[in-house]
N, C-alpha and C positions, 0 to 999 in steps of 0.2 A: 504494499500499500503505500503510495506516495507520502512523502513528509507534509505535503501541504494539506493533504486531506486530514492527517493526525493534528496539526495545528488549528485546522478549521474547526475540527470536533471539540478540541480542548477550548476555544474561544466561546463555542456555542455552550458547552457546559457552564463556563464561567458566568456567561450572561444569564443564562437559566437561573442559575443559582441566586444570583445578585437580585433578579427581579421576582423571584419565587414563582416563576413559571414552570410548567411542566417540562422535564428534560426531554430532548428528543432522541431518537433512536442513534445508536452510535454509527458514526460515517465508518469507522474502520471495522474489518472483519476479524473475527477471532483467529489467531495462527493456530494451524493445525499443530504446530511444534515451536518450541522456543528454548534456546539455551540461555541460562541465567549469568554466563560469564563465569571467570575462574578467579577465585579470590584466595588470599593469604588470611584465611579465617576458619571457624569451624564449619561443620558440614551445613547443608541446606537443612532448616528446622521446619519451615511452612512457607506458604505464599499466599498473597491476597490479590483479587483480580478487581479492578475498577472497569466493568463491562461497558458503560455509558462513556466514561473518558477514555478509554483505549490504553490502560496502563496494567502491568503486571508488577507485584512487588515481592521481593525474595528476601527472607531472613536466613542469613548465614552466620548465626550465633552471635557475633560481634560486628556484624556489618549489614546495613539494609541497603539493597539496590532496586532501583526504579527504571524499569524498561517500558518503551511504547509497544503497541503491537507489532510494530514493523521490525522490532528487535534491537533498536537504537537504545543505548545505554542514556538515560536522562540525568541520573545523579545517584549518590551514595550518602548515607549517614554512617558516620565511624566513631569510634573513640570511647568505647566502654569496654569494660572487662566482664560484666554480668553475662546471663544467658539469655539472649532474645529468642523466644521459641516461635510458637504458631502466631500466624497473622490473620486479619480479617479486614476487609474495607468495610466502611459504614457510610453508606450514599446519603443519610440524613444531615452529617456534617462533613463529608468529605475526607475524613480522616481514617488513617489505619491504625488499629489496636493491635497490640502485641503483649505476650507475656515476657515479663522480665523478672528474673531472680537473682538475688545474691544470699545464696545459702548460707555462707559464711557469715554473714551480717543479719541472718534471720529477717531478710528484707524481701518481701514480695511485692512487685508492682505490675501494673498494667502501663505500657507505654503508649503515649497517645502522641501519633506523629501527625503534622501538618503537611501531609505530602503534596498538597497544592503548590506548597513553596520549595519542594525539592526539586530544583533545577541545575544543579551542578555535582559535581563529583567531589567528594571529600569533607563534606559538612561535618564539623565537629559537634557531637550530640551535646556535650557539656558546655558549648559556646554559643549555642544557638537555641532561640525558644521554640523552634520547630518541633523539637524533642523534649516532650513533658512526661511526667510519670505521676502515677497515683498509688498510693499503697493500699493493700488489703489487709486489715487487720484479722480477720477471720480466718484467712489463709495461715498467717503467722501464728495465730492461737493454736491451730490444728496441729500444724508443724513443731511447736513447742510443746505440746502436750506431754506432760511427765507422767506416763501411764504407769510406770513401776513404783513410784512415789519416792524415790531416793533424793529428791531434791534439784534434779537436773535432767537435761534431756540428751541423754548420750548413748542410752541401751538400744538394743536392737528391738525391745518390745515397745519403746516409746513413739511418739508422733501418732496422733490420732487417724485412724482408718489407714495407717502406713504412710500418711501423707508425706511427699518430700517437696512439696510447692505446688506450682501451676505450670502449664504447658498449652494445653489447646485452648482456643479463644474463638468465639463466632457469636455474630449478630443474628438474632432470631426472636421469634415471637415467644411469650410466655408458654410454659410447658402446658400442654392440655389445649393449645389454641393454635389457629394458622392465620388469625387476623390480630388487629390491634397493635397495640404500641410494641416497639422492637426494643430487647435488651442485649445487653453484653452477658454472655455465659463463658465462664472459664472452667476448664477441666482440670482436676488435681493431678500432679505427678505423684506417683505411688511407687514405693520403694518395692522392688521384686524379691521379697523375702519368702522363700517356700516354707519357713518354719513357722508362720504364724497364721492364724485364720481369720484375722479381722481387718484383712486388706485384699477381698474379694470382690469389692464394689469399685466401679467408676464414680468419683464424685464430682458433682456440677454445681457450680455456684453462680447465681445469676444476679445482675444488677442493673438497675436503672442510672444510665451515664448521662441522662439530659442536664444533671446539674454538677458534672464533675469538674467544671472549670474552676470550680472554688476550692478542689482538692489539689488539682494539678501543679506540680513544682518541677523546676530544670532539675536534671540529673546532676547530682553531686555525690561523686563515689566517697570521697574522703568523710562524708558527713551525711549518710543515708538518712532522708527524711521519713516521718510517719505521718504524712498527710493523707488521709483517705477516710472512705464512709465507714462508720462504725455498724450501719445498718445494711443489709443484703436483701434482694427479693425473697430469695428461697435458696435451699440447699437440697439437692437431688441426688439419689442413689441408683446406680444399675449394676445389678449383679451379673458379672460377666466371668468371674474369676480373675485372680491376680494377673496383672500385665506388667510387664517391665517399664517402670516409669510412667505407667498410667497412661492418661487421653495425651497423646503426642499432637495429633490434629483432630480439631472439632470444627465442624461446619453444618450449616443450615442450608438445604436445598429448598426453594420455593417451589420449583415444579413438582417435586415428589412429596412435598410438605413432610420432610422427614431430617431429623438429626443424625448426622455420621461420626462415628468415633474411630480413628485411625490409631493403631496401638503397635508396640514392640511386643513380639510373641511373649507368653507367660511361660512359665517353666513348671507348674504344678500339673501332676499327672492326672489329677481328679478332675480336670477341666479340659475342653477341646482346644483352648489356646488358639482362638482365631485371631486374624489380624485387623478385621473391620467389624464393628457392630454398628447398629441402627436402632432409633426410637421414633416411631410414627409421632408427628407433632400432636395430633389429638388425643393421643394417649394420656390420660388424666393422672396426675401423681396421686398415689395412694398410701396413706400411713401404713406401714407394716414393719415387721422386724427386720433389723440388719443380722442377718445370721452369721455369727462369728465374732460380732463387736459386742464385747461385755458392756452391760449396762452400768454407768458410773456409779450407781446406787447400790449395785451387786443385786440386781433384781432380773437377773436373767439377761436377754440380749437387749441391747439399745434399739429403739424405734426410729424411723426416719422417713422420709418422703420418698417412696420407691417409684421408678419407672420402668415399665415391662419393655423388654426387647421387641423390636418389631417382628411380626409373623412372617418372617421372610428367610430366605438363605439356608444354609446348611442347619441341621438340627442335632446336638448331641443328645442322645436318647437318656443317658445317665443323669444328665444336669438339666436338661430342657433348653439350656443356652443355645442361642442363635447366631450366626455371624458369617463371615466369608474369609477364605484363605486368599485375601486381597490385600496386597501392600498399599497402605494409605498413610503412612506416619511420618513422611519427609515432604510433604506438599500434597494437598487433597482440597480442591476447590471447585463447588459445582458453579456453573455460570448459566443455568437456565436451560430450559427444554430437553431436560435429562443429559446435559452434557457437563462434563467435569475435566479440570486439569489435574493431572497425577504426575506427581515428581518422581523422579529418580536421580538420587546423588552419586556422586562418583570422586574419584580423586584422593589425594593423600596430603599431609601436612603442608601447607602453604601452596596447595593447588585444588580447592574443592569447586566443583561445580554442581548446576542441577539442569536436567534435561526434561522439560515439560512434553508431554503429549496430551492432546485434546480426545477424550474417552467418551463413548455414549454407553449409557447404562442399558444392560440387555435384560435384567431381570433373572438370568441364569444363575442358579445357585453355586455352580461350579466356575463359572466365567461370568462375572457380573458386567464386566466392561470390555468393549472391543473399540479400537482405534476409530474416530470420527472420520467422515469424509467430508470433501469440500462442498457437498451438497447440503449436508447438516448444518453449516455454518450460518449464523445470522446474515 
């Protein structure tokens, strides 16, 4: 696609947002494939796609890269040592949201990145207000939980729900709905400990970000701030069996009205250890028992808001867990019409890259995706 078309599309988007008019359909066509460049950083953690604007964003752990649909590098944000994980683009405010954690400081954030202003390579996160952070007290509270009662959080049995922080993030409706306001949902990271039984749920925490401007602060690694919402909209649990580091990529697909969770494979032999799980958006949360999670008051198992897995995909007869043996843990992003970008990472230290392929959902339990064709592109 010619660069002039990209520029025209970007100008149109800017004008529409400023005048609160409906945004026109994108001029640029979705690329069938794209390479996210080669970077001296960590491996690709997640991607975000601005379908209307015509941009793709890549998280390479300590670098954020912005490309247009033609494959041109538009800009990068650099300069942090924490772990930038999964990303999502919020059409409501034109910003990219990503998980950012400093486990050694017990500091867990959502990075809020004003990507409209990301127009050059090498922007330093700590020296620009493009990159803001919001602290998540509830995530820190679960991570710091002293479950063995020895006065410190250092044992294998500490960390409520096996929490290791957060990683997956997605913008979507309230659980149980397909309409109404959109919220930010973050998926917990979970330690892949096979010797404990309280870490077999994926934990999803949902926030209203419409007032987050009052919490957002610049990144300051020498003095991590604690400015963030004390309240959250809800905390939800999906029993999948333990997975290594929990929800790596979380996404909501409007066309299928479904939440997807891409994970690193678990190691417990009592579970099927699928790589991809889903929850239908209309599934109502139900208060139920969190099997394996001791009640803090010693009254059996803790209770929480449970979400049932979608009635789709492969089904494990022993546990009833459903899912797919489909990699979706280093970039998994729906773009409408049952089309998804799936990322494959490759490289070594100092030379990390990501290759995206536009895929179409098939509904086949054994092969849920096939490569999209040019006829299927918007």
